[in-house]
N, C-alpha and C positions, 0 to 999 in steps of 0.2 A: 680639111676636115679643122674645127675649130678647137681649140684648147678648154679644157676645164681646170678650175681654178679651186682650191681649198683654204678655209680660213679655221686655224686654231684660235679663237678670240679670247684675248685675259683685258681686263681693264686696263694695263700698261701697256702689252705686247702683243702684236698679231703675227702668228705664224703663217707663212705662206707656202705655198706649194702648186705646182701644175704639173701638166700631163704635156706630155709630147704631142704635136700634131694631130697623130693616128688615134690618140688618147688610150696607149698602150702602157707607158712606164709615167708612174709617177714620182715626182722629184721635187725637193725642197728649194725653194726660190729664195726666201730672206724673211728677215722678221724685222717690222716695223711698228711703230709706236702706235696703238691704238687711235689716236689723235687724227695720225697720218696714212692710216688703213683704206679710207672711202677715195681720199685720192689718190692714192698708188695704184688701187684697184681700176680706176678710170684712164691713169694713165698707161697702165698695161692695156688696156681693152683697146688702146688708141694707136698700140705699136700691133698687137697680138689680138687674134678674132677669139672672142671667150665665148662659148656655148653656154655653161653650166655654170654659176657658182655653189659651191660645197662648201656649208657652214657648218661645225662641229654643234649637236644637240648637247647642254650640261644636263645630264636629268641624276637624280640621288638613286640609292638601290632602290628604292620603292617605287621609282619609275616618275616620281615628281621633278618639275625642273629644278635646278639648284637656283640662287639669287643672283647668279651672273645671268640668269636668262632677260633680263629688266634690260640690261646692258647691250645684249646681243639685239635683243628688236630696236632699240635705239640705234645701234650700229647699222643694222639692216634696213632701217627706217632711211639713214643718209645715202646708203649705196644705192638703194631704189630711187630717192630722186636724182642721183648723179646718173644710174643706167637702167630705167625704168623697164627697158625690155630682157633685160639681164636676168632669165629664171634662175632661181634660189633653191635648193634642195638642201633638207638638214639631212644629218646623218649621227647616230648614238657616238659620241664620242667618250663615254666612260672608258677608263685603262687607258686611253691615248697618252698619257702621260708616263704612266707607269711600261706600258711598251714601247715606246721611246726612250726611257731609260735604259732600259733591256736591249734593245737594238745597239743603244751607244755602247754599251759595256761588251756585248757580243761581237761587235764590229770593230773594235780593238782603242776606241777614242781616249784618250788618257784624261784620268781623272781630273787633272787642272781644267780641261775642254770642257769635260762632263759638267761642272759647274756654270759654265756659260748658258743662262736661262735661255736665251735667243737661240741657242742650235736646238735644246729641247723643244721649244715652242714650233719650230721650223720641221722638224723630225715628226711633232704632233699632227701638225698638219699634212705631213707627206702620208701616213696613218691613215687619217681621214678619207686623204682622196684615194689611198689604194683601198681601204674598204670601201668607198662608193663604186668604183672601177669594177672591183669584183663582184659586187652585187647586182650593179647594172649588168655584166655580162652573161649573170647567169638567169637572169630571167626572159 
């Protein structure tokens, strides 16, 4: 079975998480710069089979898209050029940053390490992926 990859897109950094081959467990993989992310996804897909790319959908409280959605669409356009057959799914990412911070705190991560935004982005991508897996398994 192929893996699922999730993206927490930011204009500077992109948090990346993947499933295991059986698509049971979501695990943080890394954080890369936004400009390197499309190539990273391509390189990863050449080593591991990807079934789906899950990308956080950034919305406001009133359900309108945030300003970053334009950047996400540009990013997705680049990814689709590199991997035209890779399905892309969108998942609401509201509250993932606060959930990620809460996870780091309850997980006992030291305050110094919690300040590393790369770690927060990676954990946010893991939460997006776990949300996707949970929804997929309830259908």
